[in-house]
C-alpha atoms as one frame of an Amber mdcrd trajectory, in Angstrom:
protein
 124.046 160.764 129.958 122.431 162.554 127.090 124.255 165.359 125.413 123.021
 168.879 125.985 122.768 170.930 122.834 124.477 174.275 123.130 122.632 177.094
 121.381 124.506 178.760 118.592 126.121 182.018 119.563 125.676 183.362 116.046
 121.971 183.687 115.437 120.944 183.900 111.856 120.293 187.467 110.829 117.717
 187.930 108.102 119.188 189.573 105.031 118.607 193.280 104.747 116.423 194.306
 101.843 118.336 196.155  99.139 118.199 199.918  99.210 115.680 201.303  96.732
 117.129 202.731  93.570 117.384 206.532  93.563 114.481 208.280  91.912 114.969
 209.381  88.333 115.194 213.166  88.338 113.481 213.856  85.029 110.671 211.408
  85.803 110.093 213.156  89.137 109.918 216.534  87.411 107.414 215.172  84.900
 105.282 213.761  87.729 105.411 217.075  89.592 104.465 219.065  86.495 101.543
 216.751  85.858 100.110 216.960  89.383 101.002 220.407  90.727  98.557 223.273
  90.323 100.086 226.501  89.026  98.931 229.965  89.964  99.730 233.662  89.689
  99.461 236.217  92.458  99.339 239.788  91.184 101.424 241.238  94.000 102.377
 244.877  94.505 105.911 244.384  93.169 105.699 241.560  90.633 103.516 238.813
  89.222 104.458 235.901  91.467 104.275 232.411  89.962 103.648 229.596  92.420
 102.853 225.878  92.450 100.739 223.866  94.886 100.871 220.107  95.422  99.292
 217.882  98.064  96.759 218.127 100.865  97.116 218.696 104.579  98.731 221.454
 106.645 100.237 224.226 104.487 104.003 224.142 103.944 105.815 226.823 101.951
 109.261 225.989 100.604 111.330 229.155 100.136 113.953 228.384  97.480 117.670
 228.987  97.192 119.339 231.789  95.313 119.734 230.170  91.889 117.544 227.264
  90.915 114.302 226.654  89.074 111.324 225.020  90.745 112.164 221.734  89.006
 115.150 221.103  91.250 112.863 220.679  94.258 110.503 218.193  92.588 111.710
 215.039  94.392 111.417 216.683  97.811 108.030 218.231  97.043 106.593 215.016
  95.623 107.334 213.310  98.937 106.317 216.151 101.230 102.991 216.338  99.394
 101.939 213.030 100.979 101.390 214.893 104.263 101.401 218.600 103.449  99.860
 221.066 101.063 103.168 222.229  99.615 103.742 225.597  97.963 106.816 226.722
  96.043 107.090 230.175  94.479 109.448 232.102  92.195 111.453 235.184  93.157
 111.145 238.504  91.293 113.114 238.658  88.073 112.821 234.940  87.413 110.510
 235.550  84.439 110.816 238.281  81.838 107.102 239.094  82.041 106.763 239.306
  85.834 107.015 243.145  85.809 109.594 243.189  88.613 111.658 246.362  89.009
 114.525 244.759  90.877 116.244 247.945  92.007 113.134 248.900  93.965 112.784
 245.551  95.749 114.461 245.116  99.133 114.899 242.046 101.299 112.032 243.269
 103.486 109.870 243.406 100.375 110.603 239.716  99.756 109.323 239.009 103.266
 106.260 241.171 102.585 105.600 239.133  99.452 105.754 235.874 101.416 103.023
 237.169 103.721 101.100 238.430 100.715 101.166 234.958  99.186  99.961 233.439
 102.470  97.007 235.831 102.489  96.317 235.207  98.802  96.119 231.467  99.452
  93.943 232.063 102.535  96.279 230.131 104.803  96.241 230.368 108.575  99.294
 228.845 110.223 102.051 227.665 107.892 105.163 225.509 108.155 108.214 227.105
 106.542 111.161 225.369 104.873 113.914 227.756 103.774 116.929 226.642 101.771
 120.129 228.719 101.734 119.058 232.220 100.589 115.518 231.210 101.497 116.603
 230.786 105.119 117.073 234.558 105.433 113.459 235.170 104.411 112.399 232.432
 106.826 114.206 234.068 109.755 112.704 237.492 109.007 109.208 236.013 108.743
 109.612 234.125 112.050 110.803 237.292 113.742 107.969 239.391 112.339 104.999
 237.083 113.086 106.169 234.043 115.084 102.639 232.876 115.983 101.887 232.280
 112.338 104.508 229.551 111.981 104.364 226.495 114.284 107.776 225.197 113.174
 110.421 225.861 110.544 113.262 223.993 108.850 116.283 225.682 107.278 119.160
 224.102 105.359 122.496 225.669 104.441 121.320 228.649 106.478 123.053 231.838
 107.538 122.311 235.189 109.157 125.021 237.155 107.354 127.254 236.619 104.356
 130.323 238.636 103.519 131.750 238.708 100.001 135.408 239.060  99.131 136.699
 241.825  96.890 137.140 239.301  94.070 133.515 238.173  94.436 132.301 241.760
  94.300 134.324 242.441  91.165 132.979 239.278  89.546 129.436 240.320  90.452
 129.941 243.770  88.923 131.375 242.352  85.713 128.663 239.702  85.595 125.974
 242.367  85.313 127.452 243.401  81.988 126.587 240.022  80.472 122.958 239.726
  79.349 120.907 236.574  79.639 121.209 233.735  82.136 124.074 232.591  84.355
 124.926 229.778  81.962 126.645 232.442  79.847 128.984 233.546  82.621 132.666
 232.586  82.282 133.681 229.579  84.410 130.047 228.833  85.315 130.451 225.060
  84.965 133.906 225.088  86.564 132.679 226.869  89.693 129.654 224.606  90.041
 131.863 221.544  89.682 134.331 222.735  92.321 131.627 223.519  94.877 129.205
 220.654  94.297 130.095 217.803  91.946 131.937 215.670  94.509 128.665 215.249
  96.434 126.926 213.735  93.369 127.970 210.043  93.242 127.823 208.088  90.005
 124.549 206.416  90.981 122.781 209.803  90.646 124.824 211.157  87.755 121.601
 212.177  86.007 120.883 214.606  88.852 124.243 216.353  88.416 123.560 216.990
  84.744 120.101 218.261  85.548 121.384 220.511  88.347 123.852 222.186  85.984
 121.132 222.677  83.365 118.669 224.224  85.794 121.202 226.438  87.560 122.208
 227.851  84.175 118.647 229.124  83.613 118.735 231.737  86.394 118.699 235.274
  84.926 121.932 237.115  85.679 120.116 240.312  86.685 117.959 238.431  89.192
 120.937 236.616  90.710 122.896 239.869  90.999 119.931 241.477  92.745 119.718
 238.693  95.337 123.447 238.816  95.961 123.216 242.582  96.453 120.532 242.047
  99.073 122.744 239.578 100.916 125.703 241.959 100.877 123.640 244.440 102.904
 121.962 241.927 105.222 122.758 241.128 108.852 120.059 239.222 110.751 122.167
 238.367 113.789 120.671 241.010 116.136 117.159 239.560 115.744 117.917 235.827
 116.065 117.597 235.718 119.862 114.052 237.131 119.556 112.759 234.235 117.419
 110.733 231.951 119.749 109.880 229.276 117.186 111.249 225.762 117.030 113.742
 225.670 114.160 115.544 222.664 112.720 118.985 223.543 111.307 120.294 221.188
 108.626 123.922 221.555 107.574 125.875 219.510 105.064 129.243 218.487 106.454
 130.838 218.945 103.010 129.152 222.277 102.221 131.678 224.523 100.454 129.267
 227.428  99.949 127.829 227.951 103.452 130.460 226.814 105.913 130.008 225.152
 109.305 130.639 228.401 111.198 127.252 229.735 110.054 125.545 226.654 111.501
 127.389 227.120 114.804 126.427 230.789 114.934 122.749 230.016 114.372 122.788
 227.140 116.874 124.046 229.455 119.594 121.813 232.421 118.767 118.393 230.813
 118.162 116.666 230.019 121.491 114.854 226.861 120.274 117.084 225.467 117.561
 117.872 221.824 116.952 120.819 221.053 114.708 121.703 218.159 112.437 125.042
 217.824 110.637 124.547 215.674 107.538 127.674 213.613 106.721 128.870 213.423
 103.113 126.331 216.087 102.128 127.115 219.377 100.412 124.976 222.424  99.694
 122.421 220.756  97.390 120.722 217.949  99.366 117.457 218.560  97.483 119.360
 217.034  94.555 121.897 214.682  96.148 119.889 213.377  99.123 116.371 214.470
  98.215 114.572 211.412  99.545 116.342 211.579 102.920 115.856 215.351 103.139
 112.116 214.997 102.608 111.950 212.244 105.229 113.721 214.390 107.848 111.451
 217.359 107.161 108.329 215.181 107.266 109.246 213.509 110.540 110.359 216.678
 112.314 107.470 218.930 111.332 104.769 216.281 111.873 106.123 213.497 114.085
 104.005 210.382 114.154 101.725 210.021 117.172 101.206 206.613 118.880  97.889
 206.242 117.073  99.369 206.848 113.637 100.696 209.651 111.485  98.518 212.699
 110.781  96.869 212.870 107.362  97.613 209.248 106.547  94.682 206.937 105.716
  93.617 204.601 108.488  93.581 200.847 107.878  90.212 199.442 106.855  89.953
 197.495 110.141  90.285 200.722 112.170  87.600 202.653 110.354  84.209 202.962
 112.067  81.376 201.086 110.455  78.823 203.214 108.717  75.432 203.417 110.368
């Protein structure tokens, strides 16, 4: 009787390809600077600087409270493959922008977002708001929901309350001229809140984050913090009909998990994602993954292929 061969119970598994090396931060900034178009909108409150990169449906990224445009370069370079991305600067970011900060309210910042949309002659726009930028996103969605098909927010909140110590520090900080890099304990505070989420493999991004954060003018930062101290968006959240993706870093020490839970319960059409091992700066620490999530959620691929991506040569109709 011939022997019957028994199939192996341990099928050979092909080796997984190695993970791609993280992008070099300074090279990404250089690539963004080379390709992005810069513009100025002479708005009613200040000369707004903005940058445009890519083609496709418009997407406006509304930045956090203290960072230059360069910190978003990796995310924007990848979003630009499917979107016409726009990033703009807040009032007070440049000495020559003519902003009178004491006369600018949070509602004015929302007005300026709509002004930029009109200036660029956009119709419907995707919004991506990070941290402080999430508050402008929520107000814009509440004001004109039909204008925005979907929105993504990260490290978001509807209200922030500051301790007495934080208020004292803010008051004393206004007495120091220049940028936040001159403030006492600037590096120490950044390290406590963020450095543990920057592994050694992206050490260059940590150095760059500290450099760019230090460039924020103190007066402009104090103005934005003042606006937050007076802001409470909770009553309007239930009236926002848009689909909103909430992204929250599980290790975020700046905007805690309770804000995510509050937004998840209050927004009628919210989807939430808790990002493990991520802090408050995923546009630095997990920029490639962040861009991928935003891409896939705002424009999910259809069975026939992804929007705005070139079709294979074999699928293209022959010319007459």
